[in-house]
C-alpha positions in Angstrom: 44.4 163.1 106.9 44.0 159.4 107.0 42.3 157.5 104.0 39.7 156.2 106.4 38.5 159.4 107.6 38.6 161.3 104.4 37.9 158.9 101.6 34.7 159.5 99.7 33.5 162.8 101.5 30.0 164.0 100.4 29.7 167.5 99.7 27.1 169.4 101.5 25.2 169.9 98.3 24.4 166.4 98.1 22.9 164.2 100.9 23.8 160.7 101.7 20.4 159.5 100.4 20.9 161.4 97.1 24.3 159.9 96.6 23.2 156.5 97.0 20.5 157.1 94.5 23.1 158.3 91.9 25.4 155.3 92.3 22.2 153.3 91.6 20.8 155.2 89.1 21.5 152.8 86.1 21.2 149.2 86.1 24.6 149.0 84.8 27.8 150.3 86.0 29.4 153.2 84.1 31.0 152.4 81.0 33.6 155.5 80.8 35.4 158.0 82.7 36.4 161.6 81.4 39.2 163.4 83.2 40.3 167.1 83.4 44.2 167.3 82.9 45.8 170.1 84.8 45.5 169.6 88.6 43.7 166.4 88.1 46.1 164.0 85.9 49.1 166.3 85.4 51.1 168.3 88.2 51.6 170.9 85.5 50.9 174.2 87.3 54.3 175.6 87.7 54.5 175.1 83.7 51.3 177.1 83.1 52.2 179.9 86.0 55.7 180.3 84.4 54.4 180.4 80.8 51.7 183.0 82.0 54.4 185.2 83.6 56.3 185.2 80.4 53.5 186.1 78.2 52.0 188.7 80.5 55.4 190.3 81.1 55.9 190.6 77.2 52.3 192.0 76.9 52.9 194.6 79.8 56.2 195.8 78.4 55.0 196.3 74.9 51.9 198.0 75.9 53.3 200.3 78.7 56.7 201.4 77.5 56.7 204.4 79.9 55.9 202.5 82.9 58.3 200.2 84.7 59.4 197.2 82.8 58.9 193.8 84.3 60.7 190.3 84.1 58.7 187.0 84.5 60.3 187.0 88.1 58.9 190.3 88.9 55.6 190.5 87.0 52.8 191.2 89.8 50.9 187.7 89.5 50.8 185.3 92.6 50.6 181.8 92.5 47.1 182.2 94.2 45.9 184.5 91.4 46.9 182.1 88.8 45.4 179.0 90.5 42.0 181.3 90.9 42.4 182.1 87.2 42.6 178.5 86.2 38.9 177.8 86.4 38.2 180.1 83.3 39.6 179.3 79.5 43.2 180.5 78.9 41.8 183.6 76.9 39.5 184.6 79.7 42.0 184.1 82.4 44.6 185.9 80.7 42.3 188.9 80.0 41.6 188.9 83.6 45.2 188.7 84.7 45.7 192.2 82.7 43.0 193.8 84.6 40.0 193.5 82.1 36.6 192.1 83.0 34.1 190.5 81.0 32.1 193.3 79.2 35.1 195.4 78.5 35.5 196.2 74.7 38.8 194.7 74.5 38.3 191.7 76.7 37.8 189.1 74.0 40.1 190.6 71.5 43.0 190.8 74.1 42.2 187.5 75.6 42.4 185.7 72.3 45.5 187.5 71.5 47.2 186.6 74.7 45.6 183.0 74.7 47.3 182.4 71.1 50.6 183.6 72.2 50.2 181.3 75.5 49.4 178.2 73.7 52.1 178.4 71.2 54.8 179.1 74.0 53.8 176.5 76.5 52.5 173.4 74.4 56.1 173.3 73.2 57.5 173.2 76.9 55.3 170.0 77.7 57.3 167.0 78.8 57.0 164.5 81.6 59.2 166.9 84.0 57.0 170.0 83.3 53.7 168.2 83.0 54.2 164.7 84.6 51.3 162.7 85.9 50.8 162.8 89.6 52.2 159.6 91.5 49.8 156.7 91.0 47.7 158.4 88.3 49.5 156.4 85.4 48.8 152.9 87.0 45.1 154.0 88.2 44.3 154.8 84.4 45.6 151.2 83.3 43.7 149.3 85.9 40.7 151.4 84.9 40.9 150.6 81.3 42.0 147.2 81.8 39.1 146.3 84.3 41.4 145.8 87.3 39.4 148.5 89.3 35.9 146.8 88.0 37.2 143.4 89.4 38.1 144.9 92.9 34.5 146.2 92.6 33.1 143.0 91.7 34.9 141.1 94.2 33.9 143.6 97.0 30.3 144.1 96.1 29.8 140.3 94.7 28.3 141.7 91.5 29.3 141.8 88.0 31.3 144.7 86.7 29.5 147.3 84.2 32.9 147.8 82.4 33.4 144.2 81.7 36.6 142.4 81.4 37.8 145.4 79.1 37.2 147.8 81.7 36.0 151.5 80.9 36.7 153.7 78.3 38.8 157.0 79.1 38.1 160.4 77.9 39.9 163.7 78.5 38.7 167.3 78.3 40.7 170.4 79.4 39.8 174.3 79.1 43.4 174.7 77.8 43.7 173.7 74.1 43.3 170.3 72.7 46.9 170.5 71.4 48.1 170.8 75.1 45.9 168.0 76.1 47.4 165.7 73.3 50.9 166.9 74.2 50.4 165.9 78.1 49.1 162.6 77.3 51.7 161.7 74.9 54.5 162.9 77.0 53.5 160.6 79.8 53.5 157.9 77.5 55.3 158.6 74.4 53.8 157.3 71.0 56.3 155.3 68.9 57.2 156.7 65.4 55.6 155.2 62.4 58.9 153.7 60.9 59.9 152.2 64.1 58.0 149.1 65.4 56.6 149.5 68.7 57.7 148.0 72.0 55.1 146.2 74.1 54.9 149.1 76.4 54.2 151.6 73.8 51.5 149.2 72.2 50.0 149.5 75.7 50.6 153.3 76.4 48.1 155.3 78.2 47.8 157.8 75.4 46.4 155.2 73.0 43.8 154.1 75.8 42.1 157.4 75.2 39.0 157.4 73.3 38.5 161.0 73.1 40.5 164.2 73.9 39.3 167.5 73.7 40.1 171.1 74.6 38.4 174.5 74.8 39.2 175.1 71.1 37.8 171.8 70.1 34.1 172.0 71.6 31.4 174.3 70.9 31.6 176.0 74.3 34.1 175.3 77.1 33.4 174.4 80.7 31.4 175.3 82.8 29.0 174.3 79.8 28.6 170.6 79.3 29.3 170.7 75.5 32.6 169.1 75.7 31.6 166.2 78.1 28.8 165.6 75.6 31.1 165.6 72.6 33.6 163.2 74.4 30.6 160.7 75.0 29.6 161.1 71.4 33.1 160.0 70.5 33.0 157.0 73.0 29.4 156.0 71.8 28.3 156.7 75.1 25.6 158.5 76.8 26.4 161.2 79.6 24.6 158.9 82.2 27.1 156.2 81.7 30.1 158.2 82.5 31.6 160.1 85.5 33.8 163.4 85.2 36.6 163.9 87.3 38.2 167.5 87.9 39.7 169.8 90.2 37.5 173.2 89.8 34.2 174.5 90.4 33.6 174.5 86.5 34.1 170.9 86.4 31.3 170.2 88.6 28.9 172.6 86.5 30.1 171.0 83.5 29.0 167.5 84.7 25.7 168.7 85.8 25.2 170.5 82.5 26.2 167.4 80.6 24.1 165.3 82.5 27.0 163.0 83.7 26.0 160.1 86.1 28.2 161.7 88.8 31.3 164.1 89.2 34.4 163.7 91.6 36.4 166.3 92.7 40.3 165.9 93.5 41.9 168.2 96.3 45.5 168.1 95.0 45.0 170.5 92.0 44.2 174.3 92.0 41.1 174.3 94.4 41.1 173.0 98.1 38.4 171.3 100.0 37.2 174.7 101.4 36.4 175.9 97.8 35.0 172.6 96.3 33.1 171.3 99.5 29.9 173.2 98.9 30.2 173.0 94.9 26.9 171.7 93.3 27.5 168.6 91.3 30.6 167.0 93.0 29.4 163.7 94.4 32.6 163.2 96.4 36.1 164.9 97.1 39.1 162.9 97.2 42.7 164.1 98.4 44.6 161.0 97.5 44.7 158.7 94.3 44.0 155.9 96.3 40.8 157.6 97.5 39.9 158.4 93.9 40.2 154.7 92.8 37.6 153.8 95.6 35.3 156.5 94.7 35.3 155.5 91.1 34.8 151.8 92.0 31.6 152.8 93.4 30.3 153.4 90.0 31.6 150.4 88.2 
């Protein structure tokens, strides 16, 4: 699909007039952008999928000794089922994968146990190969923080940038654990050790540019609630109407609405396609490439 035909597609739940009002709802442009991680910044689905198969296989074999034993290669969980589950927190996702539903007496305890095992296992596997940024994401983050995108917006619109010469603040909020969020951001731009002077590149690392980083275990309530976005905003010294939230799942849109964010933008390269997200209340636009995402963001600068 070409950029010109797909860029800034309006979701059916938001009219063109409403979209225009949302862009101009404040005198200044946005001051911050908060990102989901998996399926938005990082191409990490196979890491999560393989780690899930490993944890579920171990659970099945220990609790069903008289049944057929599985290996991660034979465990009956499809990639599609995994992708669908990614809209939930890790404990809820894993409890659902083993056949439990909310309300079951063991749902929370089994989910917490599986979630803990999953986190312990897969966080240590994070590196640039298993959870690398999608192509173009790293440079986009740098341009956002430095003010380069704001300058483009200013040149195009003949108006001043809300982010100013210093650009906008960056935040990250995932429904995975916060340790995973830090691991992914560090892996994509490592932090120097304390006893070795940083190189110029490390001084300017992407990880250092994030003012607030949170996960499901570091906020009062995970997405679809807006608590995490609000907590990020507090740490960024911004109000929710000064930020936009970007993610790839229905829960991302719901969290943005619940928090009162200026806008939410959906990306289509993660766990959910356009068919799933186009009717989701809360997404102001859907983007299928990083170039489209940059263009969508500049509308709010």
